[in-house]
C-alpha positions in Angstrom: 2.3 -12.6 -84.3 -1.0 -13.4 -85.7 -0.3 -17.0 -84.9 1.1 -17.2 -82.2 -1.7 -15.6 -80.6 -4.3 -17.7 -81.7 -2.0 -20.7 -81.1 -1.9 -19.4 -77.2 -5.6 -18.7 -77.1 -5.7 -22.2 -78.1 -3.5 -23.4 -75.7 -5.6 -21.4 -72.4 -8.6 -23.2 -73.8 -7.1 -26.4 -72.5 -7.0 -25.5 -68.7 -5.7 -28.4 -68.4 -2.6 -28.7 -69.2 0.1 -25.7 -68.9 2.5 -27.1 -71.4 1.6 -24.7 -74.3 1.8 -27.7 -77.1 0.4 -25.2 -79.8 3.1 -22.5 -79.1 5.2 -25.2 -79.0 4.5 -26.6 -81.8 4.1 -23.0 -83.9 7.8 -22.5 -82.6 9.3 -25.8 -83.6 7.4 -25.0 -87.3 9.1 -21.6 -87.4 12.6 -22.8 -86.5 12.6 -26.2 -88.7 12.2 -24.0 -91.7 14.6 -21.3 -90.2 16.8 -24.4 -90.7 16.0 -24.8 -94.4 15.9 -21.4 -95.4 19.4 -20.1 -93.4 22.8 -19.9 -95.1 24.2 -19.8 -91.7 26.3 -22.8 -90.3 24.3 -24.9 -88.5 27.1 -26.4 -86.0 26.6 -22.8 -84.8 22.9 -23.3 -82.8 23.7 -20.6 -80.2 24.3 -17.8 -82.9 21.4 -19.6 -85.2 19.0 -19.7 -82.2 19.7 -16.4 -81.4 19.3 -15.0 -85.5 16.0 -16.8 -85.1 14.3 -15.1 -82.1 15.8 -11.8 -83.6 14.5 -12.0 -86.9 11.6 -14.8 -87.7 9.9 -15.0 -84.4 8.5 -13.3 -81.3 9.4 -14.7 -77.9 6.5 -12.5 -76.5 3.2 -10.0 -76.7 1.1 -8.0 -74.5 -2.7 -9.7 -74.5 -5.8 -8.0 -74.4 -5.2 -7.2 -70.6 -2.2 -5.6 -70.8 -0.3 -8.4 -69.7 3.3 -9.4 -71.1 3.2 -12.7 -72.2 6.8 -13.9 -72.7 8.2 -17.7 -74.0 11.9 -17.3 -74.1 11.9 -20.1 -71.4 10.2 -22.5 -73.9 11.9 -21.2 -76.4 14.9 -22.2 -74.1 13.6 -25.5 -73.7 13.0 -26.7 -77.5 16.8 -25.1 -77.9 18.2 -27.1 -75.5 16.2 -30.5 -76.7 17.6 -29.0 -80.2 21.4 -28.5 -79.0 20.8 -32.2 -77.1 19.7 -34.3 -80.5 21.5 -32.0 -83.1 22.8 -34.9 -84.6 19.8 -36.3 -85.2 18.3 -33.1 -86.7 20.6 -32.1 -89.2 20.7 -36.1 -90.0 16.3 -35.1 -90.9 17.2 -31.9 -92.1 19.6 -33.3 -95.1 
């Protein structure tokens, strides 16, 4: 959670960008680690992604102003890209 909050703040410092590039990199890094660690079937990406969000990372947090910061949509974008390019992803992971 500390890392997620840190990278979120780093992205906020770059006021010209709403892409949350640091947060995306955080999630991608942990997702790739999860692929290497898991014994789940890689061909079932939907359940793999679900397990990732349930056990490996948080998808939201409450900031110091009491506002809910939710990255579910951002994760959905990442998952969609991984699904779209799963053959290349699996080759790289092997």
